C-alpha positions as a LaTeX table, in Angstrom:
\begin{tabular}{lrrr}
\hline
Residue & $x$ (\AA) & $y$ (\AA) & $z$ (\AA) \\
\hline
Unk1 & 7.95 & 64.12 & 6.08 \\
Unk2 & 11.66 & 63.66 & 5.58 \\
Unk3 & 14.24 & 66.04 & 7.07 \\
Unk4 & 17.89 & 65.83 & 6.01 \\
Unk5 & 20.84 & 67.76 & 7.50 \\
Unk6 & 24.55 & 67.55 & 6.58 \\
Unk7 & 27.56 & 67.00 & 8.81 \\
Unk8 & 29.76 & 70.03 & 9.36 \\
Unk9 & 33.39 & 70.82 & 10.09 \\
Unk10 & 33.84 & 73.98 & 12.15 \\
Unk11 & 36.64 & 76.38 & 13.11 \\
Unk12 & 38.84 & 75.29 & 10.16 \\
Unk13 & 41.89 & 76.22 & 12.19 \\
Unk14 & 41.83 & 79.93 & 13.11 \\
Unk15 & 38.09 & 80.61 & 12.65 \\
Unk16 & 37.19 & 79.73 & 16.23 \\
Unk17 & 33.37 & 79.60 & 16.65 \\
Unk18 & 33.01 & 81.46 & 13.32 \\
Unk19 & 33.89 & 79.42 & 10.21 \\
Unk20 & 32.33 & 76.17 & 9.00 \\
Unk21 & 31.85 & 73.83 & 6.05 \\
Unk22 & 29.02 & 71.44 & 5.20 \\
Unk23 & 29.96 & 67.87 & 4.25 \\
Unk24 & 27.99 & 65.37 & 2.19 \\
Unk25 & 27.32 & 63.06 & 5.12 \\
Unk26 & 23.71 & 63.36 & 6.22 \\
Unk27 & 21.40 & 62.51 & 9.07 \\
Unk28 & 17.85 & 61.80 & 7.92 \\
Unk29 & 14.69 & 61.90 & 10.02 \\
Unk30 & 11.44 & 60.33 & 8.76 \\
Unk31 & 8.29 & 61.46 & 10.58 \\
Unk32 & 4.78 & 60.04 & 10.30 \\
Unk33 & 1.64 & 60.76 & 12.26 \\
Unk34 & 0.73 & 57.77 & 14.37 \\
Unk35 & $-1.67$ & 56.55 & 17.03 \\
Unk36 & 1.34 & 55.90 & 19.26 \\
Unk37 & 4.60 & 57.72 & 19.92 \\
Unk38 & 7.65 & 55.70 & 18.84 \\
Unk39 & 11.37 & 56.16 & 18.11 \\
Unk40 & 13.60 & 54.04 & 15.90 \\
Unk41 & 17.33 & 54.77 & 15.52 \\
Unk42 & 19.46 & 53.32 & 12.74 \\
Unk43 & 23.16 & 53.87 & 12.14 \\
Unk44 & 25.22 & 56.00 & 14.52 \\
Unk45 & 23.87 & 55.77 & 18.08 \\
Unk46 & 21.54 & 52.85 & 17.33 \\
Unk47 & 22.97 & 50.86 & 20.25 \\
Unk48 & 22.82 & 53.79 & 22.69 \\
Unk49 & 19.69 & 53.13 & 24.75 \\
Unk50 & 19.93 & 56.56 & 26.42 \\
Unk51 & 19.25 & 58.31 & 23.10 \\
Unk52 & 15.70 & 56.95 & 23.13 \\
Unk53 & 15.00 & 57.94 & 26.71 \\
Unk54 & 16.73 & 61.33 & 26.64 \\
Unk55 & 16.37 & 62.45 & 23.03 \\
Unk56 & 17.29 & 66.08 & 22.34 \\
Unk57 & 15.47 & 66.01 & 18.99 \\
Unk58 & 12.15 & 65.00 & 20.58 \\
Unk59 & 12.47 & 67.63 & 23.31 \\
Unk60 & 13.12 & 70.48 & 20.85 \\
Unk61 & 10.52 & 69.19 & 18.38 \\
Unk62 & 7.80 & 69.02 & 21.03 \\
Unk63 & 8.66 & 72.47 & 22.38 \\
Unk64 & 8.24 & 74.13 & 18.97 \\
Unk65 & 5.32 & 71.99 & 17.81 \\
Unk66 & 3.32 & 72.91 & 20.93 \\
Unk67 & 4.08 & 76.62 & 20.42 \\
Unk68 & 2.93 & 76.42 & 16.80 \\
Unk69 & $-0.20$ & 74.27 & 17.22 \\
Unk70 & $-1.20$ & 74.59 & 20.85 \\
Unk71 & $-1.32$ & 70.83 & 21.36 \\
Unk72 & 0.74 & 67.63 & 21.35 \\
Unk73 & 0.24 & 64.94 & 18.71 \\
Unk74 & 1.66 & 61.44 & 18.36 \\
Unk75 & 4.35 & 60.73 & 15.76 \\
Unk76 & 6.58 & 57.89 & 14.68 \\
Unk77 & 10.19 & 59.06 & 14.35 \\
Unk78 & 12.81 & 57.12 & 12.42 \\
Unk79 & 16.36 & 58.45 & 12.72 \\
Unk80 & 18.89 & 57.33 & 10.09 \\
Unk81 & 22.17 & 58.68 & 11.45 \\
Unk82 & 25.37 & 58.85 & 9.43 \\
Unk83 & 27.06 & 61.62 & 11.41 \\
Unk84 & 29.29 & 60.14 & 14.16 \\
Unk85 & 28.44 & 61.27 & 17.68 \\
Unk86 & 30.82 & 63.49 & 19.68 \\
Unk87 & 33.48 & 63.51 & 16.97 \\
Unk88 & 33.49 & 67.18 & 15.95 \\
Unk89 & 31.26 & 66.73 & 12.90 \\
Unk90 & 28.27 & 68.73 & 14.07 \\
Unk91 & 26.01 & 65.90 & 15.24 \\
Unk92 & 24.38 & 68.09 & 17.92 \\
Unk93 & 23.82 & 70.96 & 15.49 \\
Unk94 & 22.23 & 68.55 & 13.01 \\
Unk95 & 19.79 & 67.43 & 15.72 \\
Unk96 & 18.88 & 71.00 & 16.70 \\
Unk97 & 18.38 & 72.19 & 13.12 \\
Unk98 & 16.38 & 69.14 & 12.04 \\
Unk99 & 14.15 & 69.21 & 15.14 \\
Unk100 & 13.09 & 72.82 & 14.61 \\
Unk101 & 12.59 & 72.29 & 10.87 \\
Unk102 & 10.54 & 69.15 & 11.55 \\
Unk103 & 8.27 & 70.91 & 14.03 \\
Unk104 & 7.46 & 73.67 & 11.55 \\
Unk105 & 6.97 & 71.20 & 8.70 \\
Unk106 & 4.61 & 68.95 & 10.66 \\
Unk107 & 2.69 & 72.00 & 11.92 \\
Unk108 & 2.29 & 73.16 & 8.32 \\
Unk109 & 4.06 & 76.47 & 8.97 \\
Unk110 & 6.63 & 77.81 & 6.52 \\
Unk111 & 9.94 & 78.97 & 7.94 \\
Unk112 & 12.86 & 80.63 & 6.18 \\
Unk113 & 16.37 & 79.29 & 6.65 \\
Unk114 & 17.36 & 82.62 & 8.20 \\
Unk115 & 14.65 & 82.37 & 10.88 \\
Unk116 & 15.44 & 78.71 & 11.54 \\
Unk117 & 19.12 & 79.58 & 12.01 \\
Unk118 & 18.27 & 82.18 & 14.63 \\
Unk119 & 15.95 & 79.79 & 16.46 \\
Unk120 & 18.74 & 77.22 & 16.52 \\
Unk121 & 21.02 & 79.79 & 18.16 \\
Unk122 & 18.97 & 79.43 & 21.36 \\
Unk123 & 20.26 & 75.86 & 21.77 \\
Unk124 & 23.72 & 76.31 & 20.22 \\
Unk125 & 25.19 & 79.77 & 20.90 \\
Unk126 & 28.16 & 79.28 & 18.56 \\
Unk127 & 27.10 & 79.57 & 14.89 \\
Unk128 & 30.08 & 77.81 & 13.30 \\
Unk129 & 28.23 & 74.47 & 12.96 \\
Unk130 & 24.56 & 75.45 & 12.80 \\
Unk131 & 25.12 & 77.91 & 9.93 \\
Unk132 & 26.59 & 75.44 & 7.40 \\
Unk133 & 24.11 & 72.80 & 8.60 \\
Unk134 & 21.26 & 75.11 & 7.57 \\
Unk135 & 22.82 & 76.89 & 4.58 \\
Unk136 & 25.37 & 74.43 & 3.18 \\
Unk137 & 28.71 & 75.39 & 1.66 \\
Unk138 & 31.44 & 77.40 & 3.38 \\
Unk139 & 30.03 & 79.90 & 5.86 \\
Unk140 & 31.39 & 82.73 & 7.96 \\
Unk141 & 29.13 & 83.85 & 10.82 \\
Unk142 & 28.89 & 86.44 & 13.56 \\
Unk143 & 26.34 & 86.91 & 16.33 \\
Unk144 & 25.04 & 90.37 & 17.18 \\
Unk145 & 22.11 & 90.96 & 19.56 \\
Unk146 & 21.10 & 87.29 & 19.44 \\
Unk147 & 21.00 & 87.26 & 15.64 \\
Unk148 & 23.27 & 85.39 & 13.25 \\
Unk149 & 24.81 & 87.36 & 10.41 \\
Unk150 & 26.39 & 85.07 & 7.84 \\
Unk151 & 27.72 & 84.78 & 4.30 \\
Unk152 & 27.92 & 81.60 & 2.25 \\
Unk153 & 30.25 & 80.45 & $-0.51$ \\
Unk154 & 29.25 & 77.35 & $-2.49$ \\
Unk155 & 32.09 & 74.86 & $-2.81$ \\
Unk156 & 33.37 & 73.78 & $-6.25$ \\
Unk157 & 33.12 & 70.14 & $-7.29$ \\
Unk158 & 36.88 & 69.72 & $-7.86$ \\
Unk159 & 37.55 & 69.73 & $-4.11$ \\
Unk160 & 36.86 & 66.99 & $-1.55$ \\
Unk161 & 37.23 & 66.42 & 2.16 \\
Unk162 & 39.24 & 63.58 & 3.66 \\
Unk163 & 38.17 & 63.04 & 7.25 \\
Unk164 & 39.89 & 60.85 & 9.81 \\
Unk165 & 37.59 & 59.73 & 12.64 \\
Unk166 & 39.34 & 58.32 & 15.74 \\
Unk167 & 37.71 & 55.54 & 17.73 \\
Unk168 & 37.31 & 57.76 & 20.78 \\
Unk169 & 35.47 & 61.07 & 21.24 \\
Unk170 & 36.65 & 64.38 & 22.64 \\
Unk171 & 34.08 & 66.19 & 24.77 \\
Unk172 & 33.45 & 69.71 & 23.51 \\
Unk173 & 32.85 & 71.04 & 27.02 \\
Unk174 & 35.93 & 69.31 & 28.38 \\
Unk175 & 38.19 & 70.53 & 25.58 \\
Unk176 & 36.85 & 74.08 & 25.87 \\
Unk177 & 37.60 & 74.04 & 29.61 \\
Unk178 & 41.27 & 73.41 & 28.80 \\
Unk179 & 41.60 & 76.62 & 26.80 \\
Unk180 & 43.33 & 79.67 & 28.34 \\
Unk181 & 41.19 & 82.39 & 29.87 \\
Unk182 & 43.46 & 85.05 & 28.38 \\
Unk183 & 45.53 & 85.33 & 25.20 \\
Unk184 & 48.39 & 87.59 & 24.19 \\
Unk185 & 47.78 & 90.38 & 21.69 \\
Unk186 & 50.28 & 88.72 & 19.35 \\
Unk187 & 48.34 & 85.44 & 19.31 \\
Unk188 & 45.00 & 87.19 & 18.79 \\
Unk189 & 46.40 & 89.23 & 15.90 \\
Unk190 & 47.91 & 86.05 & 14.43 \\
Unk191 & 44.49 & 84.36 & 14.42 \\
Unk192 & 42.60 & 87.38 & 13.14 \\
Unk193 & 45.01 & 87.64 & 10.20 \\
Unk194 & 44.79 & 83.92 & 9.36 \\
Unk195 & 41.02 & 83.76 & 9.75 \\
Unk196 & 40.63 & 86.82 & 7.51 \\
Unk197 & 43.00 & 85.38 & 4.90 \\
Unk198 & 41.25 & 82.00 & 5.00 \\
Unk199 & 37.84 & 83.60 & 4.45 \\
Unk200 & 39.18 & 85.65 & 1.55 \\
Unk201 & 40.87 & 82.55 & 0.09 \\
Unk202 & 37.60 & 80.59 & 0.10 \\
Unk203 & 35.56 & 83.37 & $-1.49$ \\
Unk204 & 38.19 & 84.08 & $-4.16$ \\
Unk205 & 39.07 & 80.37 & $-4.60$ \\
Unk206 & 42.75 & 80.97 & $-3.91$ \\
Unk207 & 43.29 & 77.49 & $-2.53$ \\
Unk208 & 47.09 & 77.81 & $-2.48$ \\
Unk209 & 46.67 & 80.27 & 0.41 \\
Unk210 & 45.02 & 77.74 & 2.70 \\
Unk211 & 48.14 & 76.12 & 4.13 \\
Unk212 & 49.20 & 79.41 & 5.71 \\
Unk213 & 45.68 & 80.72 & 6.30 \\
Unk214 & 44.54 & 77.64 & 8.26 \\
Unk215 & 47.15 & 77.97 & 11.03 \\
Unk216 & 45.93 & 78.64 & 14.56 \\
Unk217 & 47.36 & 79.72 & 17.93 \\
Unk218 & 44.22 & 79.87 & 20.09 \\
Unk219 & 42.78 & 76.39 & 20.52 \\
Unk220 & 43.82 & 73.67 & 18.09 \\
Unk221 & 47.14 & 72.46 & 19.53 \\
Unk222 & 45.72 & 72.45 & 23.06 \\
Unk223 & 42.81 & 70.25 & 21.99 \\
Unk224 & 45.01 & 67.95 & 19.90 \\
Unk225 & 47.06 & 67.05 & 22.97 \\
Unk226 & 44.18 & 64.79 & 24.03 \\
Unk227 & 45.13 & 62.62 & 21.03 \\
Unk228 & 48.82 & 63.34 & 20.31 \\
Unk229 & 48.82 & 61.18 & 17.15 \\
Unk230 & 46.76 & 63.91 & 15.50 \\
Unk231 & 49.94 & 66.00 & 15.14 \\
Unk232 & 51.46 & 63.21 & 13.05 \\
Unk233 & 48.25 & 62.84 & 11.06 \\
Unk234 & 48.27 & 66.55 & 10.23 \\
Unk235 & 51.91 & 66.42 & 9.11 \\
Unk236 & 51.29 & 63.39 & 6.86 \\
Unk237 & 48.20 & 65.00 & 5.32 \\
Unk238 & 50.01 & 68.23 & 4.47 \\
Unk239 & 52.88 & 66.25 & 2.95 \\
Unk240 & 50.51 & 64.23 & 0.75 \\
Unk241 & 48.26 & 66.63 & $-1.09$ \\
Unk242 & 46.19 & 68.34 & 1.59 \\
Unk243 & 45.56 & 72.02 & 0.90 \\
Unk244 & 44.73 & 72.42 & 4.59 \\
Unk245 & 44.47 & 70.04 & 7.52 \\
Unk246 & 42.72 & 71.05 & 10.74 \\
Unk247 & 40.93 & 69.70 & 13.78 \\
Unk248 & 37.23 & 69.39 & 12.99 \\
Unk249 & 35.39 & 71.44 & 15.58 \\
Unk250 & 36.70 & 70.42 & 18.98 \\
Unk251 & 37.68 & 66.98 & 17.62 \\
Unk252 & 38.40 & 64.21 & 17.68 \\
Unk253 & 37.90 & 64.05 & 13.87 \\
Unk254 & 40.58 & 65.59 & 11.69 \\
Unk255 & 39.60 & 67.36 & 8.47 \\
Unk256 & 41.73 & 67.74 & 5.35 \\
Unk257 & 40.80 & 69.37 & 2.06 \\
Unk258 & 42.31 & 68.24 & $-1.24$ \\
Unk259 & 41.80 & 68.46 & $-4.95$ \\
Unk260 & 39.63 & 65.54 & $-6.06$ \\
Unk261 & 42.51 & 63.85 & $-7.92$ \\
Unk262 & 44.50 & 63.61 & $-4.67$ \\
Unk263 & 41.78 & 62.63 & $-2.18$ \\
Unk264 & 41.80 & 58.85 & $-2.52$ \\
Unk265 & 45.59 & 58.68 & $-2.47$ \\
Unk266 & 45.66 & 60.67 & 0.77 \\
Unk267 & 42.86 & 58.53 & 2.21 \\
Unk268 & 44.80 & 55.33 & 1.47 \\
Unk269 & 47.95 & 56.70 & 3.10 \\
Unk270 & 46.00 & 57.65 & 6.22 \\
Unk271 & 44.28 & 54.24 & 6.34 \\
Unk272 & 47.66 & 52.49 & 6.30 \\
Unk273 & 49.14 & 54.73 & 8.97 \\
Unk274 & 46.06 & 55.03 & 11.23 \\
Unk275 & 44.41 & 51.64 & 10.90 \\
Unk276 & 42.07 & 52.13 & 13.87 \\
Unk277 & 40.59 & 55.33 & 12.41 \\
Unk278 & 37.67 & 55.54 & 10.03 \\
Unk279 & 38.86 & 57.38 & 6.93 \\
Unk280 & 36.20 & 58.86 & 4.63 \\
Unk281 & 36.39 & 60.80 & 1.38 \\
Unk282 & 33.44 & 63.18 & 1.15 \\
Unk283 & 32.16 & 65.76 & $-1.27$ \\
Unk284 & 31.18 & 69.14 & 0.10 \\
Unk285 & 27.47 & 69.88 & 0.52 \\
Unk286 & 26.03 & 73.10 & $-0.88$ \\
Unk287 & 22.36 & 72.46 & $-0.01$ \\
Unk288 & 22.28 & 72.44 & 3.77 \\
Unk289 & 18.95 & 71.57 & 5.36 \\
Unk290 & 16.48 & 69.76 & 3.06 \\
Unk291 & 12.80 & 69.27 & 3.90 \\
Unk292 & 10.85 & 66.86 & 1.68 \\
Unk293 & 7.12 & 66.23 & 1.97 \\
Unk294 & 6.44 & 62.57 & 1.26 \\
Unk295 & 3.14 & 61.30 & $-0.12$ \\
\hline
\end{tabular}
């Protein structure tokens, strides 16, 4: 069995805990029945010994597999990770989504993407990353009575993402702890208007609206202070073809969206200015979670 889940970029400026995009950068898990339990990690996190001893995927997989089958079997897990860890690209959400999907697949039980999304909500209460990870595309999500309500817009092929990945992480919990406990009415209205406009711009493909629609007053600047050079990166991106440029999730990765004809030029400019960062040009992913049964 092969399970594949895309990276995601969440918030997109004003859409705090609500908006997300799937990126064509995937983690893959290969699972085989075996006489012995084993884990192999390739790519991101391969040198992190703790991931083998305290593996969130295995814990969630075993929990659901036992519920579905009533027993515990031995498997060989091979993780091929392309999503950087703790960089605001949805690595934790990819683990949660793929673990639940894998448990159902190996138990031989069909599960809809809608049900999987709601099971994932137990482990990740904010749907901005788990929704695009499952569904693909651009997603807007809300939670009501422990259920995710979401809409998806597939992304056109003439747009690409340019992501800048710093060489140091930003802890989601730490960055969230820095946010104010209260906000002014003016700031809340500002974000509601931008988030609404951004959602409408995506669904109507009015990309020229994104520069204004992607502005934020609730969280982004506060989180960016942990890496002040991100302010300069955002300015350079917007001056060189980016339709929008926002912190990816809680960071530290920065996400920019461009027309395809501008993406590699912007990437080269960012590589020259931020030589210690990993700069990637990525297509958007419209598939989300993929489960393949292998013979």
